[in-house]
C-alpha positions in Angstrom: -32.7 0.6 -12.9 -31.2 0.2 -16.5 -28.4 -2.5 -16.7 -25.7 -2.4 -19.3 -22.8 -4.6 -18.6 -23.2 -4.6 -14.8 -25.5 -6.6 -12.8 -27.0 -5.3 -9.7 -29.3 -7.5 -7.5 -30.0 -8.5 -3.9 -29.0 -12.0 -2.8 -29.6 -13.0 0.8 -28.3 -10.2 3.0 -26.0 -8.8 0.2 -26.2 -6.1 -2.5 -24.3 -7.7 -5.3 -22.6 -6.0 -8.2 -21.1 -7.8 -11.1 -19.2 -6.8 -14.1 -20.7 -8.7 -17.0 -18.5 -7.7 -19.9 -15.6 -10.3 -19.9 -15.2 -10.0 -23.6 -13.9 -6.5 -23.2 -12.0 -7.2 -19.9 -15.0 -5.8 -18.0 -13.9 -2.2 -19.1 -16.0 0.3 -17.3 -18.3 2.8 -19.3 -20.6 5.6 -18.2 -23.7 3.2 -18.1 -21.9 0.8 -15.9 -20.8 3.6 -13.5 -24.5 4.7 -13.4 -25.7 1.2 -12.5 -23.1 1.2 -9.6 -24.1 4.7 -8.3 -27.9 4.0 -8.3 -27.5 0.6 -6.7 -25.3 2.0 -3.8 -27.8 4.9 -3.4 -30.8 2.5 -3.2 -29.1 0.1 -0.8 -27.6 2.7 1.5 -30.6 2.7 3.7 -32.2 -0.6 2.8 -32.6 -2.7 5.8 -32.3 -6.0 3.7 -28.8 -5.1 2.7 -26.0 -5.6 5.2 -23.2 -5.5 2.9 -22.2 -5.0 -0.8 -20.1 -7.3 -2.9 -18.4 -6.4 -6.1 -17.0 -9.1 -8.5 -16.7 -9.7 -12.2 -17.4 -12.5 -14.9 -14.5 -14.2 -16.5 -11.1 -15.3 -15.3 -9.1 -12.6 -17.1 -10.1 -9.3 -15.5 -12.0 -7.7 -12.5 -12.0 -4.5 -14.7 -9.0 -3.6 -16.8 -9.9 0.2 -16.9 -12.3 2.8 -18.1 -13.7 2.5 -21.7 -12.4 5.8 -22.9 -12.8 5.3 -26.6 -16.0 7.4 -26.6 -14.2 10.2 -24.8 -11.4 10.1 -27.3 -13.8 10.2 -30.3 -15.6 13.1 -28.9 -12.4 14.9 -28.2 -11.4 14.4 -31.8 -14.6 16.0 -32.9 -13.8 19.1 -30.6 -16.4 18.0 -28.1 -14.5 18.1 -24.6 -17.6 18.2 -22.5 -18.4 14.4 -23.0 -15.0 13.4 -21.4 -15.4 15.9 -18.6 -18.7 14.7 -17.7 -17.6 11.0 -17.9 -14.8 11.6 -15.6 -16.8 13.5 -13.1 -19.7 10.9 -13.1 -17.1 8.1 -12.4 -15.3 10.1 -9.7 -18.7 10.7 -7.9 -19.1 6.8 -7.9 -15.6 6.3 -6.5 -16.2 8.6 -3.6 -19.5 7.0 -3.0 -17.7 3.5 -2.8 -14.9 5.0 -0.5 -17.3 6.7 1.9 -20.0 4.0 1.9 -21.6 3.3 5.3 -22.0 -0.4 4.8 -19.1 -2.9 4.3 -18.1 -3.2 0.6 -16.1 -6.4 -0.4 -14.4 -6.5 -3.7 -13.0 -9.6 -5.4 -10.3 -8.5 -7.8 -9.0 -11.3 -10.1 -6.9 -10.8 -13.2 -6.3 -7.5 -14.6 -7.6 -4.7 -12.3 -6.3 -1.4 -13.7 -7.2 2.3 -13.8 -11.0 2.4 -13.6 -11.1 -1.0 -12.1 -9.0 0.3 -9.0 -11.5 3.1 -8.8 -14.2 0.4 -8.1 -12.5 -2.2 -6.2 -9.5 -0.2 -4.6 -11.8 1.8 -2.5 -13.8 -1.0 -1.0 -13.5 -1.8 2.8 -12.4 -5.3 2.2 -10.2 -5.8 -1.0 -9.6 -9.3 -2.0 -6.9 -10.4 -4.4 -6.0 -13.9 -5.7 -3.3 -15.6 -7.6 -4.2 -14.1 -11.0 -4.4 -10.5 -9.8 -2.5 -7.9 -11.7 -3.0 -4.3 -10.5 -1.8 -1.1 -12.2 -2.4 2.5 -12.6 -1.0 2.9 -16.2 -2.3 6.2 -17.1 1.0 7.9 -17.8 1.2 5.7 -21.0 -1.8 7.4 -22.5 -1.3 11.0 -21.6 -3.4 10.9 -18.3 -2.5 10.7 -14.6 -3.7 8.0 -12.0 -7.2 9.0 -11.3 -10.4 7.5 -10.0 -8.9 8.2 -6.4 -5.9 6.3 -7.2 -3.5 9.1 -6.0 -5.0 8.6 -2.5 -3.8 4.9 -2.6 -0.5 5.8 -3.8 0.0 8.7 -1.4 -0.6 6.2 1.4 1.7 3.6 0.1 4.9 3.1 2.3 7.8 5.2 1.6 7.9 6.4 -2.1 6.4 3.3 -3.7 3.3 5.5 -4.5 5.5 7.9 -6.7 7.2 4.9 -8.4 3.9 3.0 -9.2 2.2 6.2 -10.3 4.7 7.4 -12.7 5.7 4.1 -14.2 2.3 2.4 -14.2 4.1 -0.8 -13.2 1.9 -3.9 -12.7 1.9 -5.6 -9.4 0.6 -8.8 -8.1 -1.0 -10.0 -4.9 1.9 -9.7 -2.4 2.9 -6.3 -3.8 -0.8 -5.2 -3.7 -0.9 -5.9 -0.2 2.4 -4.0 0.5 1.4 -0.9 -1.5 -2.2 -0.7 0.0 -4.2 -1.7 -2.9 -5.6 -4.8 -1.2 -6.3 -6.2 2.3 -6.6 -9.9 1.9 -5.1 -12.6 -0.2 -7.3 -15.6 -0.6 -6.9 -18.3 -3.2 -9.6 -18.1 -5.9 -10.8 -21.5 -5.6 -12.3 -20.4 -2.3 -14.1 -17.3 -3.7 -17.4 -18.9 -4.9 -18.1 -20.5 -1.4 -17.0 -17.4 0.4 -19.2 -15.2 -1.7 -22.2 -17.6 -0.9 -21.3 -17.4 2.9 -21.2 -13.6 2.7 -24.6 -13.4 1.1 -26.1 -15.9 3.6 -24.8 -14.0 6.7 -24.2 -10.5 5.7 -21.2 -10.6 7.9 -17.7 -9.7 6.7 -16.3 -11.4 9.7 -16.5 -14.7 7.8 -13.5 -13.5 5.5 -10.6 -15.7 6.4 -7.1 -14.5 7.2 -3.7 -16.2 7.1 -3.4 -17.0 3.4 0.1 -15.9 2.3 0.6 -15.0 -1.4 3.8 -15.8 -3.4 6.5 -13.3 -2.8 6.6 -9.8 -4.5 9.4 -7.7 -5.6 8.7 -4.3 -4.1 9.9 -5.0 -0.6 13.5 -5.8 -1.9 13.3 -2.8 -4.0 11.9 -0.2 -1.5 15.2 1.1 -0.3 16.3 2.0 -3.8 12.8 3.2 -4.6 12.6 5.5 -1.5 16.0 7.0 -2.3 15.3 7.9 -6.0 11.6 8.6 -6.0 11.8 11.1 -2.9 13.6 13.5 -5.4 11.9 16.8 -6.2 11.0 16.3 -9.9 11.3 13.9 -12.8 14.5 15.3 -14.1 16.1 14.6 -10.9 14.8 11.3 -10.6 16.0 10.4 -14.2 19.4 11.7 -13.4 19.6 9.5 -10.2 18.5 6.4 -12.2 21.1 7.0 -14.8 23.6 7.4 -12.1 22.6 4.1 -10.3 23.4 1.6 -12.8 21.2 -1.2 -11.4 19.0 -3.6 -13.4 16.1 -2.0 -11.7 17.3 1.5 -12.7 17.7 0.5 -16.4 14.3 -1.1 -16.4 12.6 1.9 -14.8 14.4 4.4 -17.3 13.1 2.6 -20.3 9.6 2.9 -19.0 9.8 6.5 -18.1 11.3 7.4 -21.4 8.4 5.7 -23.2 5.5 7.3 -21.2 4.2 10.8 -21.4 6.6 13.3 -19.7 3.8 15.8 -18.8 1.7 12.9 -17.2 4.8 11.8 -15.2 5.6 15.1 -13.9 2.0 15.9 -12.9 1.6 12.5 -11.4 4.5 13.2 -9.2 2.9 16.4 -8.0 -0.5 14.9 -7.6 0.7 12.1 -5.3 2.4 14.6 -3.1 -0.7 17.0 -3.3 -2.8 14.2 -2.0 -0.5 13.1 0.7 -0.8 16.6 2.2 -4.5 16.3 2.3 -5.3 12.4 2.1 -8.9 12.2 1.5 -10.9 10.8 -1.3 -12.5 14.0 -2.1 -9.4 15.9 -2.3 -7.8 13.2 -4.3 -10.4 13.2 -6.9 -10.6 16.8 -7.1 -7.0 17.2 -7.5 -7.1 14.6 -10.3 -10.0 16.2 -12.0 -7.9 19.3 -12.5 -5.7 17.3 -15.0 -8.2 15.0 -16.6 -10.5 17.8 -17.4 -7.8 19.5 -19.4 -6.0 16.4 -20.8 -7.6 16.2 -24.3 -7.7 19.9 -24.9 -4.4 20.9 -23.4 -2.5 17.7 -22.9 -1.4 14.6 -24.6 -4.3 12.4 -24.2 -5.5 12.4 -27.8 -2.0 11.2 -29.0 -1.5 8.8 -26.1 -4.9 7.0 -26.7 -4.4 6.9 -30.4 -1.1 5.1 -30.0 -2.0 2.7 -27.1 -5.8 2.0 -27.6 -7.0 3.0 -31.0 -4.3 2.5 -33.8 -2.3 0.3 -31.4 1.0 1.2 -32.9 2.5 1.7 -29.4 4.6 4.5 -30.7 3.1 7.8 -29.3 4.6 11.0 -30.8 4.6 13.1 -27.5 5.0 16.8 -27.8 7.4 17.1 -25.0 10.1 14.8 -23.3 11.4 15.4 -19.8 14.1 17.5 -21.2 11.8 19.8 -23.2 8.8 20.0 -21.1 8.1 23.7 -20.1 8.3 24.3 -16.4 5.0 26.0 -16.5 2.9 23.2 -18.2 2.3 21.0 -15.2 1.3 24.0 -13.2 -1.2 24.9 -16.1 -2.6 21.4 -16.0 -3.0 21.3 -12.3 -4.3 24.8 -11.7 -7.7 25.0 -9.6 -10.7 24.5 -11.7 -13.5 27.0 -12.2 -16.6 26.7 -9.9 -18.7 25.1 -12.7 -16.6 22.0 -12.8 -16.6 21.2 -9.0 -17.5 17.8 -8.4 -20.8 17.5 -6.7 -20.1 14.5 -4.5 -23.1 12.4 -3.4 
């Protein structure tokens, strides 16, 4: 097995995967996804492995997202296949984690965003701590919440999924538990001894419960979120926020007007599509409809330029929510040709 910035080894009764790229906030690239995929395939029927642990080096991030610079540079050269293959391989890994027959336990400290949610967010036991900051921020770069993120968003209570998906808002431990991105809050000082105990016993039953995180904010906002984000489209949501006049509404409006209108409208639809058929494979297949087309037909190149390459934070979007053609989200979310079906493992 070739290792990049991902360590895969067996320790005691555990298969143990560790992100080892802290200098880049453990951003996930294709080589790292390949290591995870191969390790999980190797351990699936290995009698020496009772469970799998996934963690990360460095205090700042579990994984702050996918390393999509290569996808952007390829698209700029007119090569759209590189990005399509990256996303497809990543999605196969996401499904493998979600459907894994052995317990997978993820320790998600610091920034856990985008591609990091795709690794940790589909584990059977998802642990967060006092530094955890989770987000699906893709609408800010001309993408949509992917890596199976729409499945988590679709299962969130009320309309919290629509809100988190279109705004890309960051949440901490209590809100991650409420929204369904995590299962347990455990103070991070306890993590090293807990990992050692898991490796020794191979038993997720040693995971403690009863720790209570600091309060979040989503519970207090849920009634307002549910009322507004149940509306049928982004224009109606914007109008309702404008009429509401609360501090939350003003904050949310500022975010929605800054992010990509096409991505926001498509995200709203994707969360609802996945809610109708809430499986990991349907979620990923639906998301791939957009991500496959995002560079060639969408706003991905401009969004990544502004946010990640030149970092001027001033994307020049083609459309606003007022000018977005009604047919454009339909085009981006149309079924894909058979050659681009995801061959799940």
